[in-house]
C-alpha positions as CSV (number, residue, x, y, z in Angstrom):
1,M,0.0,0.0,0.0
2,I,1.3,3.4,-0.9
3,L,0.0,6.9,0.1
4,Y,0.1,9.4,-2.8
5,E,-0.5,13.1,-2.2
6,W,-1.3,15.6,-4.9
7,W,-2.7,18.3,-2.7
8,E,-1.2,21.4,-4.3
9,D,-2.2,20.4,-7.8
10,Y,-5.4,18.4,-7.5
11,K,-6.4,18.5,-3.8
12,Q,-6.3,14.6,-3.8
13,L,-5.0,12.0,-1.4
14,W,-4.7,8.3,-2.6
15,L,-4.1,5.2,-0.7
16,G,-3.5,2.2,-2.9
17,G,-1.3,0.9,-5.7
18,R,-1.0,1.3,-9.4
19,D,-2.6,-2.0,-10.2
20,D,-5.1,-2.2,-7.4
21,D,-8.1,-0.4,-5.9
22,V,-7.4,3.1,-4.8
23,L,-9.1,4.7,-1.8
24,R,-9.2,8.4,-2.7
25,W,-10.2,11.8,-1.2
26,S,-11.3,13.9,-4.2
27,E,-13.7,16.8,-4.6
28,D,-14.9,16.5,-1.0
29,K,-15.8,12.8,-1.4
30,F,-14.3,9.5,-0.4
31,C,-14.0,7.4,-3.5
32,L,-13.1,3.8,-4.5
33,G,-11.6,3.6,-7.9
34,D,-8.3,2.9,-9.7
35,A,-5.3,4.8,-10.9
36,S,-7.2,6.3,-13.9
37,N,-10.7,6.8,-12.4
38,D,-11.7,8.8,-9.4
39,S,-14.3,6.2,-8.7
40,Y,-15.8,3.2,-10.3
41,G,-19.2,5.0,-10.4
42,K,-21.5,7.0,-8.2
43,E,-22.1,3.9,-6.1
44,Y,-18.5,4.1,-5.1
45,E,-18.5,7.8,-3.9
46,F,-19.3,8.5,-0.2
47,S,-19.5,11.3,2.3
48,T,-17.7,9.4,5.0
49,L,-14.7,7.1,5.1
50,I,-16.7,4.5,7.0
51,E,-19.2,4.2,4.2
52,L,-16.4,3.7,1.7
53,L,-14.8,1.0,3.8
54,E,-18.1,-0.8,4.4
55,K,-18.7,-0.9,0.6
56,G,-15.1,-1.9,-0.1
57,F,-15.1,-4.8,2.4
58,A,-18.5,-6.0,1.1
59,D,-17.0,-6.1,-2.4
60,W,-13.6,-7.6,-1.4
61,F,-15.0,-10.2,1.0
62,P,-18.5,-11.1,-0.2
63,D,-18.6,-14.5,1.6
64,E,-18.1,-12.8,5.0
65,N,-21.2,-10.6,4.6
66,S,-23.8,-13.4,4.1
């Protein structure tokens, strides 16, 4: 896991890797996306970090949520 910071240029923080999901703070939202997309879609944009983590864990570990 790598923390990227482009605050001065884009006002974004990333936690992730180049070939993996990226947790991102962008445009006043917590997003789950990849290196080339802020988010995978509106369903992956949240107002809180907890909401993003709940969605991420549900996607990453679907068998543990049933």
